[in-house]
C-alpha positions as CSV (number, residue, x, y, z in Angstrom):
1,X,-13.1,-0.7,7.4
2,X,-12.4,3.7,7.9
3,X,-15.4,5.6,6.3
4,X,-12.9,8.5,5.2
5,X,-11.0,5.9,3.4
6,X,-13.7,4.9,2.2
7,X,-14.8,8.0,0.2
8,X,-11.2,8.3,-0.7
9,X,-11.5,5.0,-2.4
10,X,-14.8,6.2,-4.2
11,X,-13.9,9.1,-5.3
12,X,-11.6,7.7,-8.0
13,X,-11.5,6.3,-11.6
14,X,-13.2,2.4,-11.5
15,X,-10.1,0.9,-12.3
16,X,-8.4,2.8,-8.9
17,X,-11.2,1.8,-6.7
18,X,-11.0,-2.0,-8.0
19,X,-6.9,-1.9,-7.6
20,X,-7.6,-0.2,-3.7
21,X,-10.0,-2.4,-2.9
22,X,-7.9,-5.2,-3.7
23,X,-4.7,-4.0,-2.3
24,X,-7.2,-2.6,0.9
25,X,-8.2,-6.3,1.3
26,X,-4.7,-7.9,0.9
27,X,-3.4,-5.9,3.9
28,X,-6.2,-6.9,5.9
29,X,-5.0,-10.5,5.4
30,X,-1.5,-9.8,5.3
31,X,-1.4,-8.2,8.5
32,X,-3.0,-9.4,11.2
33,X,-4.4,-6.5,13.7
34,X,-3.5,-3.4,11.3
35,X,-5.6,-0.8,11.9
36,X,-7.3,1.6,8.4
37,X,-6.5,5.2,9.3
38,X,-7.2,8.7,6.9
39,X,-4.0,10.6,7.2
40,X,-2.2,13.6,5.7
41,X,-5.2,12.7,3.0
42,X,-4.5,9.5,2.2
43,X,-4.9,5.9,3.8
44,X,-2.2,5.2,6.1
45,X,-1.7,1.0,7.9
46,X,-0.9,1.2,11.6
47,X,0.0,-1.7,13.6
48,X,1.2,-1.5,16.9
49,X,1.5,2.0,16.5
50,X,4.4,2.5,13.4
51,X,3.4,2.6,10.0
52,X,3.1,-0.5,7.4
53,X,1.6,0.5,4.5
54,X,-0.2,3.7,2.5
55,X,-1.9,3.5,-0.6
56,X,-2.3,7.2,-2.3
57,X,-3.8,7.7,-5.7
58,X,-3.2,10.3,-8.2
59,X,-4.5,11.0,-11.7
60,X,-2.9,8.0,-13.6
61,X,-1.7,6.0,-11.2
62,X,-2.0,4.6,-7.6
63,X,1.3,4.1,-5.4
64,X,1.4,1.4,-2.6
65,X,4.5,1.9,-0.1
66,X,5.5,-0.4,2.5
67,X,7.9,0.7,5.2
68,X,10.7,-0.7,7.3
69,X,12.1,-2.1,4.0
70,X,15.5,-1.2,4.2
71,X,16.3,-4.7,4.0
72,X,14.1,-5.7,0.8
73,X,15.8,-5.2,-2.4
74,X,15.0,-2.4,-5.3
75,X,13.2,-4.3,-8.2
76,X,13.8,-2.1,-11.4
77,X,10.4,-1.1,-13.0
78,X,8.6,-2.9,-9.9
79,X,9.8,-1.5,-6.4
80,X,11.3,1.5,-6.2
81,X,13.0,2.9,-2.9
82,X,12.3,6.4,-1.4
83,X,14.3,8.7,0.8
84,X,17.1,6.4,2.6
85,X,15.3,2.9,1.3
86,X,13.7,2.5,4.7
87,X,10.2,3.2,2.7
88,X,9.5,0.9,-1.0
89,X,6.6,1.8,-3.4
90,X,5.1,0.5,-6.3
91,X,3.1,2.1,-8.6
92,X,0.3,0.8,-10.8
93,X,-1.6,2.4,-13.7
94,X,-4.4,1.6,-15.7
95,X,-4.3,-1.8,-17.5
96,X,-1.6,-3.2,-15.0
97,X,-1.1,-6.8,-13.8
98,X,-0.8,-6.5,-10.3
99,X,0.7,-9.8,-8.4
100,X,-0.7,-8.8,-5.1
101,X,1.0,-12.0,-3.9
102,X,4.3,-10.5,-4.7
103,X,2.7,-7.4,-2.6
104,X,1.5,-9.4,0.3
105,X,5.1,-11.1,0.6
106,X,6.7,-8.1,0.8
107,X,4.1,-6.5,2.9
108,X,4.6,-9.5,4.9
109,X,8.6,-9.2,5.4
110,X,8.6,-5.5,5.7
111,X,5.7,-5.7,8.8
112,X,6.3,-8.5,10.5
113,X,8.3,-7.0,13.3
114,X,5.7,-4.5,14.0
């Protein structure tokens, strides 16, 4: 675990700390050999020099983004495309039930070729 990432997470709201720690654990379990790095002011998860995921905390949400997601379909109200669709993002708000298994499934597919 990267100390800068830990500090970033610990400066957020209690509900955000809980979600970020669960995302962090899910990423580590889903992507063997992933490296946790603090880049561009956010936690990035890299395997073999390629981005797998990013966690970004905002005032009222957490965004969880996966890369290499062109073949993953958008899901209205859950998973939205960023840019040309190469990246997909899930926004998590306070009190929301988070389906970590679904997120792990998406991440497993998008990181398989890394």
